[in-house]
C-alpha positions in Angstrom: -8.6 -6.3 -13.6 -7.0 -6.0 -10.7 -7.9 -4.1 -8.1 -6.5 -0.8 -8.0 -5.3 -0.2 -11.7 -6.5 3.0 -10.9 -5.2 5.4 -8.0 -9.0 7.7 -7.7 -9.7 8.3 -3.5 -12.9 7.1 -4.9 -11.6 3.6 -5.0 -9.6 4.0 -1.9 -12.9 5.1 -0.1 -14.6 2.1 -1.2 -12.0 -0.1 -0.5 -12.6 0.9 2.7 -17.1 0.1 1.8 -15.7 -3.5 1.0 -13.2 -4.3 3.8 -15.5 -7.2 5.5 -13.1 -8.5 7.8 -13.3 -5.1 10.7 -16.1 -5.4 12.6 -18.8 -3.4 12.2 -18.6 0.0 15.2 -14.9 -1.4 15.7 -12.7 2.0 15.1 -10.4 1.9 12.6 -7.0 2.1 12.4 -5.6 2.7 8.8 -1.0 4.0 7.8 -1.1 5.5 4.5 1.3 7.5 2.6 0.8 10.8 2.1 0.2 9.6 -1.8 -2.1 12.5 -3.2 -5.1 9.6 -3.3 -5.3 9.2 -0.1 -5.7 12.9 1.4 -7.2 13.4 -1.5 -10.4 16.1 -0.3 -13.0 13.8 -1.2 -11.1 10.8 1.0 -10.8 13.5 3.6 -14.4 14.4 4.0 -15.4 10.5 3.7 -13.4 10.5 7.0 -15.3 13.0 8.7 -18.5 11.6 7.8 -17.4 8.3 9.1 -15.2 8.7 12.9 -14.5 5.3 13.3 -12.5 5.4 10.1 -8.6 6.8 11.2 -6.2 8.1 9.4 -2.8 8.0 10.5 0.2 9.5 7.5 3.9 8.9 7.4 5.7 12.0 7.4 7.0 12.9 3.5 9.6 10.8 2.1 9.8 8.5 5.2 9.1 5.6 2.1 11.4 3.5 4.5 8.5 3.2 6.5 6.6 1.4 4.5 6.9 -2.1 3.8 4.9 -2.6 0.8 7.3 0.7 -0.8 10.5 -1.4 0.1 8.2 -4.3 -1.6 7.7 -2.3 -4.2 10.8 -1.4 -4.4 11.9 -4.7 -4.6 9.4 -6.1 -7.0 10.7 -2.9 -10.3 14.7 -3.0 -9.1 14.5 -7.2 -9.6 11.9 -8.1 -12.1 10.5 -5.0 -14.0 13.1 -2.4 -14.9 14.7 -4.3 -17.1 11.6 -6.1 -18.5 9.9 -5.7 -21.9 6.2 -6.3 -21.6 4.1 -6.0 -24.8 0.4 -5.0 -22.5 -0.9 -4.3 -19.7 -1.7 -8.9 -19.4 2.2 -9.3 -19.7 3.7 -6.8 -17.0 0.3 -7.8 -14.6 1.6 -11.9 -15.6 5.2 -11.3 -14.8 4.6 -9.1 -11.4 2.2 -11.7 -10.0 5.1 -14.0 -11.1 7.2 -12.6 -8.8 5.0 -12.5 -6.1 4.4 -15.6 -6.3 7.5 -16.7 -5.4 7.7 -14.7 -3.2 5.9 -16.1 -1.5 7.0 -19.3 -1.9 10.1 -18.2 -0.2 9.0 -15.7 2.4 11.2 -13.6 4.4 10.8 -11.6 7.7 11.8 -8.3 8.1 14.0 -7.3 10.6 14.9 -4.3 11.5 18.4 -3.3 12.0 18.6 -0.5 14.2 16.4 0.2 17.8 13.7 2.4 18.1 15.3 4.5 19.7 18.5 5.1 17.0 15.7 5.2 14.2 14.1 8.2 15.8 17.5 10.5 15.8 
């Protein structure tokens, strides 16, 4: 089973708590989009109780700022959109194949505009 099959606020908070890569006591800043589970009342309450965790939300309708959104957009257009999947397992396998192929030939993202131009 994939770790994030459902999109519940509790899964996001649990994921933060399970993450062992962040040193204890050190402030953690997480950039998140405005998806409902990221700013759910339970997540906000949890953040209020855990002051070292800080969420910074991207503006609404600014998915182009999020590299993950671009990745999922390409995955959908190039691999899933016209596919036929007879089960969730088939869909997951197709996604895994895309990720493997993508990772075997990675290409860095290069901004084509300056930060000042983007902010304009």
